[in-house]
N, C-alpha and C positions, 0 to 999 in steps of 0.2 A: 210663793207663799209668803204671807205676812202675818205678824202678830196682830193682836187687836189694835195696838197703837200705830200700826202701819210700818213696822220695822221688818225688813226682809229677813227671812229665816234661811238657814243652810239647807241644802238638799237632804232629803230623808226626814226632815222635821215636819210634823203635822201642823198646819196653820190655816189661815183663811185664804181662800182662793180670791185673788185680786187681779183685775184686768184694766188696761188702759190703751188708748190708741185713737187714731183719727176717726174710725167709724163708731166710736163709743156714743151711746145714747146720752141725752142731756137730762133725762128724767123718765118717769113712768107715764104712759098714756092715761089721760083723764085726771091726772094729778097736777097740782101746781109744781112747776119745776123747782126742785130744791137740791141741796147737796146731800140729801139722805143716801147713805150707803157709800159715799165717797170719802176717802181718807188720803190727804196729800196727793190728790189727783188720780188716785187708784179707786176703781169701783169694786167694793167687796160684794161678791155674789151671794153670800149667805151659806156657801158650801165650805166644808173642811176637806183638805187634801194634802198631798205631798208630791214632790217631784223626786223621781229616782235619779240615780247617778247618770243615766242617759238622757234625762230631761223629760221622761214620760210623766204625765199627770195622772195621779190616782185619786179619785174622789172617795172619801171615807164616811161622809155623813153631812148633816146640816149643822151649822154653827149653833143653833138653838138647842140641838140635841146632845151636845158634848157634855161630858162630866168634868167639872173643874175640881180636881182633888189637890188641894193645897197649892194651887197655881199650875199644876200639871194638867194639860188638856188631854182628855182620854176620849177616844171615839167609841161609842156603844157598838158600832159595827165590828170593830176589832175584837171586842170582848165576845160578842155573839159568834163570830167566826171561830174563835179559839175553843169555845165551849160546845158548839154544835156537833163536833165530832165525837163527843162522849156517847157511848152506846146507850146510856139511860136517858139521854136528852133528845126528845122528839122535836121540841121547839124551845127557843130561848129569846128573851128580849132583855137587853141591858138598859139600865136607867140610873139617873143621879138620885142619890138618897142623902138627906141632910147629915152632916157630921159637925160636932161641936168645934173641934180644932181645925179640921181641914176644909171646912165649908161644905164640901160634898164628897161622897165616896161612891163606889160602884155597888149597885144592887142588880140582881137578876131575877127574872121570873121564868121558871122552868115548867114545861109540860113534859111529864115523864113518858118515855116510850112504853107502849102497851106491853105488859108482861115483865117489865123491869122493876127493880126496887128503886125508890126515890133516892136521888143522889144527895150527898151532904156537902156542906161548904168545904170541908177538908178534902173530899174526893175531887171536887171541882178545882181546888187549888193544885192538887197533885197532877191533875190532867192538864191544867193550864201552864204548869211550871216550864214546859219545854218551849212555849210560844209567847208567854206574857211575863212582863216584869212583875214582881210581887206587888208593886203599887197598884196594879191593874186587876188584881184578883178580887172577886166579889166579897163584900163584907156583909151583905144582906141577901138572903135567899128566900124567895117566895115560890111555893109550889101552887100550880093552878091547873084546872082541868082543860083550859084553852087560853090562848092569848087574845087580848082585845084586838079587834080588827078595824081598819078604816073602812069607809063605804066601798072602796075598791077591792077589799079583801086582803090588803097588805097588813101584816102584823105591825102594830105600833108600839111605841115605848110603853111598858107595862104600867107605869105610874107617873102622873104629873108631879112637877116640883111644887114647892110652896109650903105654907104653914099648916095646911090641912093634910100633910103627907100620910099619917096613919089612917085617917078616914079615906084618903084617896086609894090606898091599897085595897081596902075592902070594896070600895066603889068600882075600881077597875076590874077586879076579879069577878064581880057579879054582872058586869056589862058584857054581853056577847053579841 
């Protein structure tokens, strides 16, 4: 695991998955061979993950999907897994939302379980307290009748990043 700068991270730390070796590719088929994706001889796959104490690799998401909260890299998958076990949560998608001081913070889009009352941010924080550091608790909560889906049916991050964030929330929630 490496940082964005190519510095090796200790076991258990989430970072960019990087590989190198004799059978490594020199570039992408059909593209001019460049060093795109290579940092100090290591190829960064675009995936985020960590190595456990035994050396097993765990993939937690894509690099472009991570939430950068004041320099802390947060995996949306980690947030989703922690909140999905709440009885009022049928589906959840975590996403980055703009923050004035921290650059980004955690937002979640929740589909409420049929017959349950909508969950609040306070209830989500209480539920997540046993598995997530407080820095990873959601600061923005959006309720939706369904999550946006990719063409293959996979739930995708609820809202894109960028300057049009407020409009993007409405747009995402109306696309199905």
